[in-house]
Structure formats: structure tokens, C-alpha cells
C-alpha positions as CSV (number, residue, x, y, z in Angstrom):
1,C,108.9,52.6,300.1
2,G,110.9,55.7,300.9
3,F,108.1,57.1,303.1
4,L,107.9,53.9,305.1
5,Y,111.7,53.7,305.4
6,S,111.9,57.3,306.6
7,H,109.6,56.4,309.5
8,I,111.6,53.3,310.4
9,Y,115.1,54.8,310.1
10,D,116.0,57.1,313.0
11,G,117.1,60.6,312.2
12,V,115.7,61.0,308.7
13,Q,112.6,63.2,308.5
14,P,112.1,63.9,304.7
15,N,109.0,65.7,303.3
16,A,107.0,64.5,300.3
17,L,108.9,66.7,297.9
18,S,112.3,65.3,298.9
19,L,111.0,61.7,298.7
20,F,109.7,62.5,295.1
21,I,113.1,64.0,294.1
22,C,115.0,61.1,295.6
23,G,112.7,58.5,293.9
24,A,113.0,60.3,290.5
25,A,116.8,60.5,290.9
26,L,117.1,56.8,291.9
27,S,115.0,55.9,288.9
28,V,117.4,57.6,286.6
29,V,120.4,56.0,288.4
30,S,118.8,52.6,288.0
31,Q,118.5,53.0,284.2
32,I,122.1,54.3,284.0
33,G,123.3,51.2,286.0
34,D,121.5,48.9,283.6
35,L,122.9,50.6,280.6
36,I,126.5,50.5,282.0
37,A,126.2,46.8,282.6
38,S,125.0,46.4,279.0
39,V,128.0,48.3,277.7
40,I,130.3,46.1,279.7
41,K,128.7,42.9,278.4
42,R,128.9,44.2,274.8
43,R,132.5,45.2,275.1
44,F,133.5,41.8,276.3
45,G,131.2,39.9,274.0
46,I,129.1,38.3,276.8
47,K,125.5,37.5,276.0
48,D,124.4,36.5,279.6
49,Y,126.0,36.8,283.0
50,G,124.9,33.3,283.9
51,K,122.6,30.4,283.2
52,L,120.6,30.2,286.5
53,F,117.6,32.2,285.1
54,L,117.2,30.9,281.6
55,A,116.0,33.5,279.0
56,H,116.6,36.3,281.6
57,G,120.3,36.9,281.2
58,G,121.5,35.5,284.5
59,V,121.4,36.6,288.1
60,L,123.6,39.7,287.7
61,D,121.2,41.0,284.9
62,R,118.4,41.0,287.5
63,F,120.5,43.1,290.0
64,D,122.8,45.3,287.9
65,S,120.6,48.4,288.3
66,V,120.1,47.7,292.1
67,L,123.9,47.8,292.6
68,F,124.1,51.4,291.4
69,V,121.0,52.4,293.3
70,T,122.4,50.9,296.5
71,L,125.6,52.9,296.1
72,V,123.6,56.2,295.6
73,I,121.3,55.5,298.6
74,E,124.4,55.0,300.8
75,I,125.8,58.3,299.6
76,I,122.5,60.1,300.3
77,L,122.2,58.6,303.7
78,G,125.8,59.6,304.5
79,F,125.0,63.2,303.8
80,M,121.8,63.1,305.9
81,K,123.6,61.9,309.1
């Protein structure tokens, strides 16, 4: 996905190594985001963030790691401009 995005987005010409490092870092950030959301839920005694997706913890549980990854991608792209 990063390789395809680099060809669509103007001004970004990463090589394979930088895409690998970015992908690995975003994988770690994704896990950290999920763990932080779990800590917040435990601290406030919340089992699920919603009832829309039964047995899956709600909508925010599907996207909690994506929120952290999006923030880091914006920071990375800000440095690349």
C-alpha cells in the first residue's frame, strides 16, 4: 500500500528500505494504539465502546489503532514536504 501511495502522492519518492521501515514502525504504532485504548477502557470500567458490532466491542474498537497510525502518517508526511 505504501508503494502504491508513493506513486500517487506527488513529491514522495521513497525506496524499498524506507517503505519497509515505515511499515514496521506503523505496525508497532498500531499495536500501541490498541493497547492504549484497552487501558482507557479498563480504567473507566467499559467493556465495549458500542453495540453496533455485537461481539466485536463496538465501532471504536475496530478503529482505535487506525487513529494512532493516521496521526503518525500525518507527522511523517509533514516531515517529507
